[in-house]
C-alpha positions in Angstrom: 181.6 91.0 -65.0 179.6 89.1 -62.7 180.0 85.8 -63.9 177.1 83.2 -63.9 178.8 81.2 -61.1 179.0 84.5 -59.3 175.5 85.4 -59.7 173.9 81.9 -58.5 175.9 81.8 -55.1 174.6 84.9 -54.3 171.0 83.8 -55.4 171.9 80.8 -53.4 172.9 82.8 -50.3 169.8 85.0 -50.4 167.5 81.7 -50.2 169.6 80.8 -47.5 169.2 84.0 -45.4 165.7 83.9 -46.6 164.9 80.2 -44.9 166.9 81.5 -42.0 164.7 84.4 -41.5 161.3 82.8 -42.2 162.6 79.5 -39.7 163.3 82.2 -37.0 160.1 84.3 -37.4 158.5 80.9 -37.2 160.1 80.0 -33.8 159.3 83.6 -32.3 155.4 82.9 -33.7 155.6 79.4 -31.7 157.1 80.9 -28.8 154.5 83.9 -28.7 151.7 81.4 -29.0 153.3 79.1 -26.2 153.5 82.1 -24.2 149.9 83.3 -24.6 148.7 79.7 -23.7 150.8 79.6 -20.6 149.1 82.9 -19.5 146.1 81.4 -20.4 146.2 78.1 -18.5 148.0 79.8 -15.1 145.0 82.2 -15.3 142.3 79.7 -15.7 144.2 77.7 -12.8 143.7 80.7 -10.5 140.0 81.2 -11.1 139.7 77.5 -10.5 142.0 77.3 -7.4 140.0 80.7 -6.2 137.0 79.1 -6.3 137.7 75.7 -4.1 139.7 77.2 -1.4 137.2 77.7 1.4 138.3 79.5 4.6 139.0 77.9 7.3 136.6 78.2 9.3 133.7 77.3 6.8 135.9 73.9 6.3 135.7 73.4 10.3 132.0 73.8 10.5 131.0 72.0 7.8 133.3 69.1 9.0 131.5 69.1 12.4 128.3 68.8 10.4 127.0 72.7 10.1 124.7 73.2 7.3 125.2 77.0 6.0 121.6 78.5 5.2 122.6 79.2 1.7 123.4 75.8 0.8 119.9 74.7 2.3 118.1 77.2 -0.3 119.8 75.8 -3.1 119.5 72.3 -2.3 116.3 72.1 -0.2 116.5 68.1 0.2 119.7 68.7 2.6 118.7 68.3 6.1 120.7 70.4 8.9 122.0 68.1 12.0 120.0 69.4 15.0 122.8 70.3 17.6 123.5 74.0 15.3 122.1 76.4 15.5 120.2 77.6 12.1 122.6 80.5 11.8 126.2 81.6 13.2 127.6 84.7 13.9 131.0 86.2 13.9 132.1 87.9 17.6 129.1 85.9 19.4 129.8 83.4 22.1 128.5 79.9 21.8 128.4 76.6 24.1 128.2 73.3 23.7 127.8 70.3 26.4 131.7 69.5 26.2 134.7 70.1 23.9 137.1 68.0 23.4 141.1 67.9 22.1 144.0 65.5 21.9 146.5 66.2 24.2 150.4 66.1 25.1 150.5 64.8 28.9 154.4 66.3 30.5 155.4 65.7 33.6 158.8 65.9 35.6 158.5 63.7 39.4 155.3 61.5 40.7 154.2 60.1 43.5 153.7 56.2 43.9 152.4 53.8 46.0 155.3 50.9 46.8 155.4 48.3 49.6 153.3 50.2 52.0 155.1 53.1 51.2 154.7 56.4 49.1 157.9 56.9 47.0 158.9 60.2 44.9 160.0 59.1 42.0 161.8 61.7 39.8 161.0 60.7 36.1 160.5 62.8 32.9 157.3 61.4 31.3 155.7 62.4 28.1 152.7 60.8 26.1 149.1 60.6 24.6 145.6 61.4 25.7 142.5 63.1 25.2 141.2 66.3 27.1 137.2 66.8 27.3 136.6 70.4 29.3 133.6 72.8 29.6 133.6 76.6 28.2 132.6 78.9 25.4 134.1 80.0 21.9 133.4 82.6 19.4 134.4 82.5 15.9 136.5 85.5 14.7 136.0 87.4 11.5 139.9 86.4 11.1 139.0 82.9 10.6 140.0 81.8 14.0 138.3 80.4 17.1 138.8 81.7 20.3 138.0 79.0 23.3 137.3 80.1 26.9 138.0 76.7 28.8 136.7 76.5 32.6 137.4 73.0 33.7 139.1 69.7 32.3 139.3 66.1 32.9 140.4 63.0 30.8 142.5 60.2 30.3 146.4 59.9 29.5 149.3 57.3 29.0 153.0 58.2 29.2 155.9 56.6 29.0 158.9 57.8 31.8 162.1 58.0 31.5 164.9 58.3 34.8 166.5 61.5 35.1 169.8 60.3 33.5 167.9 60.4 30.2 168.4 56.3 29.6 166.3 55.6 26.8 167.1 51.5 26.8 165.0 51.4 30.0 161.7 52.8 30.9 160.9 54.0 34.5 157.3 54.0 33.8 154.4 53.5 32.0 151.8 55.1 33.2 147.8 55.2 32.2 145.3 57.1 34.0 142.5 60.3 34.4 143.8 64.0 35.2 141.7 67.1 36.1 142.6 70.7 35.9 141.8 74.2 35.9 144.3 75.2 33.2 147.4 73.8 31.6 148.6 72.0 35.0 146.9 68.8 35.5 146.5 66.9 39.0 146.5 62.9 37.7 146.1 59.6 39.6 145.8 56.3 37.8 148.3 52.8 37.8 152.0 52.1 36.6 152.6 49.3 35.0 156.4 48.6 35.0 156.4 49.3 38.6 152.9 48.0 39.5 152.0 50.3 41.5 149.5 53.5 42.0 150.5 56.5 40.9 149.9 60.3 41.8 151.1 63.4 40.1 151.3 66.8 38.8 152.1 67.5 35.6 151.6 70.0 32.7 149.2 69.4 29.4 149.7 70.8 25.8 145.8 70.2 24.4 146.4 70.2 20.6 143.5 73.3 19.8 146.1 75.5 21.1 148.0 75.1 18.1 145.6 73.9 15.4 142.0 74.8 15.4 141.2 71.8 13.7 142.1 69.5 16.9 139.0 71.4 18.8 135.9 68.4 18.6 132.4 69.5 19.5 130.0 67.5 21.7 126.5 68.3 22.0 123.8 70.6 21.3 125.7 73.9 20.3 123.4 76.9 21.4 124.7 80.9 22.0 124.9 82.3 25.7 124.2 85.8 24.9 121.9 87.2 22.1 124.2 88.1 18.8 124.7 92.3 18.4 122.9 93.7 15.5 125.9 94.6 14.0 127.3 91.3 14.2 127.7 89.3 10.8 126.6 86.0 10.0 129.2 83.0 8.8 128.4 82.7 5.4 129.7 79.8 2.8 132.5 81.8 0.8 
């Protein structure tokens, strides 16, 4: 026969099992609810990010004062800066008064005028400067800008080391100007350390060739040729 104690024990075990199952179901429900909430948050976040992200080309143009025609329709009180055309098109050649970019000049030797004599100074120098140049540019549908430079000129300042690469002693600290038709430049200026006029040939890295955000546009922009019928206008999207 089943005693009362055994029955009570059985009822207690069933109660414990029921509570355990209920607790597990409650935990599962909470996990499902949290998972659904996470999915909703990720979805909303992706929509928000997608709305905020603009193409690099749109960001480039807005940063340089261009106002898109769609923006003028939405905000009539917003005034367009006069140095941009009303509408810009992809794959169309444009030109401004000047283009510019920060540069990194590099040279391996120069000629200095010391004690009424010309001396070849074999130093390795690197520095910082700014390049102005003439040329045209086009906006591409892959959000890139293609630049067609012709003539360069600008300012540079660089520090030079001897060929032994002794970092404890600078061989030169040069400031001056340069001209060039490509990455190679002819520069002239003054060496502050040796106190002598300096002339040399070196290379130059214009930072716009690495990042188009380093390209600066000066003056009024105009199209060199009429845009093609199939050319698409650049939109704020």
